[in-house]
C-alpha atoms as one frame of an Amber mdcrd trajectory, in Angstrom:
protein
  10.658 204.552  75.268   7.949 204.171  78.273   8.835 207.876  79.345   7.815
 208.771  75.936   4.427 206.832  75.812   3.645 208.247  79.608   4.588 212.108
  78.186   2.041 211.447  75.510  -0.747 210.025  77.720   0.017 213.273  79.957
  -0.370 215.463  77.107  -3.745 213.774  75.926  -4.957 214.213  79.244  -4.312
 217.738  80.004  -5.950 218.724  76.411  -9.047 216.680  77.263  -9.110 218.653
  80.546  -8.620 221.746  78.643 -11.053 220.792  76.404 -13.729 220.365  79.121
 -12.850 223.350  80.898 -13.404 225.228  77.717 -16.573 223.392  76.879 -17.941
 224.327  80.164 -16.958 228.396  79.959 -18.928 228.209  76.467 -22.029 226.792
  78.210 -21.905 229.138  81.082 -21.638 232.066  78.445 -24.703 230.569  76.717
 -26.657 230.360  80.112 -25.944 233.589  81.009 -27.058 235.272  77.671 -30.051
 233.388  78.028 -31.061 234.580  81.644 -30.232 237.947  80.314 -32.690 237.611
  77.248 -35.080 236.480  80.167 -34.576 239.541  82.314 -34.694 242.000  79.339
 -38.029 240.687  78.185 -39.454 240.957  81.678 -39.653 237.079  82.628 -38.151
 237.164  86.092 -37.890 233.885  88.139 -39.395 233.749  91.345 -37.086 234.731
  94.554 -35.210 231.646  95.813 -32.399 231.190  97.370 -30.965 228.642  94.717
 -32.063 231.019  91.360 -30.359 233.939  93.262 -27.214 232.161  93.733 -26.973
 230.603  90.130 -27.605 234.231  88.641 -25.042 235.583  90.832 -22.751 232.903
  89.845 -23.097 233.176  86.257 -22.821 237.043  86.676 -19.447 236.591  88.456
 -18.301 234.109  86.398 -18.969 235.358  82.700 -18.964 239.338  83.382 -15.413
 239.621  83.560 -14.736 238.036  80.324 -17.450 239.892  78.453 -16.066 242.935
  80.054 -12.727 242.870  78.394 -14.687 243.039  74.938 -17.783 245.462  75.882
 -14.506 248.110  76.507 -13.689 247.745  72.714 -17.071 247.388  70.907 -19.545
 250.131  70.140 -22.860 249.836  71.534 -25.741 249.470  69.132 -28.856 250.557
  70.989 -30.068 247.849  73.556 -27.936 245.106  71.572 -24.865 244.082  73.217
 -22.806 242.177  70.738 -20.155 241.551  73.000 -21.328 237.702  73.875 -20.914
 236.966  70.320 -17.484 238.581  69.754 -16.204 236.665  73.010 -17.589 233.197
  72.192 -16.039 233.647  68.517 -12.540 234.433  70.393 -12.759 231.726  72.912
 -13.603 229.249  70.405 -10.663 230.433  68.243  -8.101 230.135  71.374  -9.870
 227.128  72.598  -9.029 225.074  69.418  -5.290 227.025  69.294  -4.610 225.742
  72.938  -5.919 222.196  72.619  -4.497 221.378  69.593  -1.011 223.078  70.972
  -1.297 220.939  74.116  -2.196 217.841  72.322   0.404 218.259  69.772
């Protein structure tokens, strides 16, 4: 009986961890979109090492995921709809994976 309880607790812990990972990645996508909008409007943060590092980090983490959707989506002028579609797909996969692990 204790092995069954331990397995259930481990599944819950893994599900909570995956939930946190998906949440952080969703926040990173949102931050990347906000920074991209700031750049397109012309608002540039003053050059400093930490802002450059943050922007480079966001670009390196989020761009590979968004590029998957950019390959299949048509462009609508200056609008890039790939973050919206990528966020929608991420939320669907997030719910499926966490509920499958949680049981």
